[in-house]
N, C-alpha and C positions, 0 to 999 in steps of 0.2 A: 491606600497607596504604596508602589515601590519606590525602589530608592537606594544609594546606598550613603551610610554614614557611621562613624565611632562616635560614641557621646561620653558624657560623663556620668550617666545614668541618672539624671536628676532632669525629670521631669521630661515630655515629650520632646523629642529633637528632630528639626527640621532635617530633612534630608535633600541631596541632588539625588532627583526623581532619572529613575531612568528613561529611555526615551534619545528620540531626533531632537538634535540643537541646530540653531543657525550661530554662526560664528561670525563678530566682522573686529579684524585685526588690526589696528593701524602701529606701523614702525615710530619712535621717538627717538627724538635728540638728532634734527631734521634729516633723517635716513628715510628717503624717497621710498614707499613702498606698502602694502600691507595684500589685505584679501576679506574674501567671502567664502565662508566654507561650510560644508556641514559636516555633524561628525554625531557619532551614535555614541553614548553615556550608558554602561550601563556596570553594575557592582564593581566601581576602578578601574573600569577597563574604559579605553577612547578607541576608536578607530574614525576617519572620515578622512575628507580629502575637498578637493576642489577641483578646475579644468586641468591645474598643471598636475599638483601635490596629491600627495596620498601622506597619512600621518596615522602611527598607535601610539597606544602609551598606555600611563598609568594616573589615577590619581588618591588622594585621601582627604576623607574630609573629617569635620568633629568641629560641634559650636562653633556652622557660619563661618568656617576658615575651613580652603580648599587648596591643597597645595599638588603640583604632581612633576611628570616628564613624557615628555613624547619627543619619537623620532618621524623627519621627515624628509621624503624623498621625491623625488621627480618620477612621475608617471610618465608624461607627455612633453615632448621638450617644448619649453617657452619663448624661444628665439628671441630671447632679449627683454621681453616682458616684466620677468620678475630677476632681474639678473644679480640680484643677492644672495639667490639661495639655488640658481642654476645652476645644471648639471652636480649638485651635493646632496652629502646626507647631514642633516640638520640634526643636530641634540639641541633642545629647549625644557629648560625647567621654569615653573612657574607657580605661582600663591595668588590666593584674593579670596573672596568672600564670596557667597552661595544665599540666594532666596528659595523661593518654593519653586520659581521656574526663570531664574535668572543666575551667571554667575559674570563675574567680572576678575580680572586676574592682570597682574602685571608679572612678564617674567623677561627671560634674556635667550636669545638664540647662538648660538656658539658655530658660525659660520668661518672654518679655517680657525686661522687665526683672530680671527674678529666678532667681537661679542655685539649683536642689535639687540636693545630692549625693544618691549612692543606692550600697549596694551590692548584687551582682547576681552569684548561683551559678547556672551551667549546669552540667547534667550529657546526654551523649550519652545518646538514646535508641533511634536506628537510624542504626549507620552506615551509610554509602555504599559 
């Protein structure tokens, strides 16, 4: 099994498996929006995107917990379909938990002076 994780050294650690993931993101606190995207996680590096945005970042994990940072940028104008992030470079921080083929996290995206909380659920589509 290939994956990435730092453990305590006490027994077999469950790793975040390297591979292609589907990610469903939902904004919280009454903010309208969210997305479905795909991303590749490989050895602490995240790369992915959807029809309007691409993102890249890093993550660390240990003992079933994950945290990381992502930069999100528009590659194709969304023409109002995603007004929250439109024409912006967005910094995102997240933390959560993971299992063998799933990751769930909560995070905050900083959009100018506004912060937007979200929930993201990921599932492994194709392992490396």
